[in-house]
C-alpha positions in Angstrom: 63.2 83.3 70.7 65.3 81.7 73.3 68.3 81.3 70.7 67.8 85.1 70.1 68.2 85.6 73.7 70.9 84.0 74.1 72.8 85.6 71.2 71.7 89.1 72.9 73.4 87.6 76.3 76.6 86.7 75.0 77.0 89.9 73.1 76.2 91.5 76.2 78.8 89.6 78.1 81.5 90.1 75.2 80.7 94.1 75.5 80.8 94.1 79.2 84.4 92.1 79.0 85.6 94.7 76.6 84.2 97.8 78.9 86.0 96.2 81.6 89.3 95.5 80.1 89.5 99.0 78.4 88.7 100.7 82.3 91.1 98.7 84.0 93.8 99.3 81.4 92.8 103.0 81.6 93.4 102.4 85.8 96.6 100.5 85.0 97.8 103.5 82.9 96.7 106.1 85.7 98.8 104.0 88.5 101.7 104.2 86.3 101.4 107.9 85.4 100.8 108.7 89.4 103.7 106.6 90.2 106.1 108.4 87.8 104.9 112.0 88.7 105.7 110.7 92.2 109.0 109.9 91.8 109.8 112.5 88.8 112.3 115.0 90.6 110.7 118.4 89.0 106.8 118.5 88.6 105.2 121.5 87.0 101.3 121.9 87.6 99.2 123.0 84.7 97.7 125.6 87.0 99.3 127.3 89.9 97.4 128.3 93.3 97.5 128.1 96.8 97.2 124.6 97.8 97.5 123.4 94.4 99.5 120.2 95.4 97.2 119.0 97.8 94.0 119.6 95.5 95.9 117.6 92.8 96.7 114.7 95.1 93.2 114.3 96.0 91.8 114.5 92.1 94.6 111.8 91.3 93.6 109.6 94.2 90.0 110.1 93.5 90.3 109.1 90.0 92.4 105.9 91.0 89.8 104.8 93.7 86.7 105.3 91.4 88.0 103.4 88.3 87.7 99.9 90.0 84.3 100.6 91.0 83.8 101.2 87.1 86.2 98.1 85.8 85.5 95.4 88.1 82.5 93.2 88.2 82.7 92.2 91.9 82.1 95.3 94.2 84.4 93.3 96.4 87.2 93.2 94.3 86.7 96.9 93.5 86.7 97.8 97.2 89.9 95.8 97.7 91.5 98.0 94.5 90.4 101.3 95.6 91.7 100.8 99.3 95.2 99.7 98.1 95.4 103.1 96.6 95.7 104.3 100.1 98.9 101.9 100.5 100.3 103.3 97.1 99.8 106.7 98.4 101.7 105.9 101.4 104.1 104.0 99.7 105.0 106.7 97.0 105.2 109.5 99.5 107.4 107.4 101.7 109.6 106.7 98.7 110.3 110.7 98.2 112.0 111.3 101.5 114.8 109.4 99.6 114.7 111.1 96.2 116.4 114.2 95.7 114.4 117.2 95.4 111.6 115.7 96.6 110.0 115.8 100.1 107.7 113.4 102.4 104.7 115.3 103.3 101.9 113.9 105.6 99.6 116.7 103.9 100.0 115.0 101.0 99.1 111.3 102.3 95.9 112.9 103.9 95.1 114.5 100.4 95.6 110.9 98.8 93.5 109.2 101.5 90.8 111.6 101.1 90.7 111.1 97.2 90.3 107.8 98.0 87.3 108.0 100.0 85.9 110.5 97.6 86.5 108.0 94.7 84.8 105.2 96.7 81.8 107.1 97.4 81.7 108.4 94.0 82.3 104.9 92.4 79.4 103.2 94.5 77.0 106.1 93.6 77.5 105.5 90.0 77.9 102.0 90.2 74.6 101.8 91.8 72.9 104.3 89.4 74.1 103.5 85.7 76.3 100.2 86.0 73.6 97.7 87.3 72.1 97.3 84.2 75.7 96.4 82.3 76.9 94.1 85.4 
């Protein structure tokens, strides 16, 4: 019976590592995509409406700060990774000041930061409700 339980624990650990790897890989790709879109001279939004830029910024950074809470086993690591997304947003927005056809915007920084806070709340909630069995 003990050998069977050990085998289940090994499989669970292996599956958890694979799950974490996939989520963190997705997070890295997402960061790359946000960086690319932030320095691209012209970005066309799929749907245009008033304040679309702010909504897209909010959603992107919500996603970027949500994923660490799913991918990292340590909540402390997830907090650090998520809060670093605020610095990423400030850095990318500051870089836009030096790029042709791009404009520095405090509103975008605020939307990014609010998105990070929303992602942290969503990530903590999902982690507490669904991922305690995994980790």
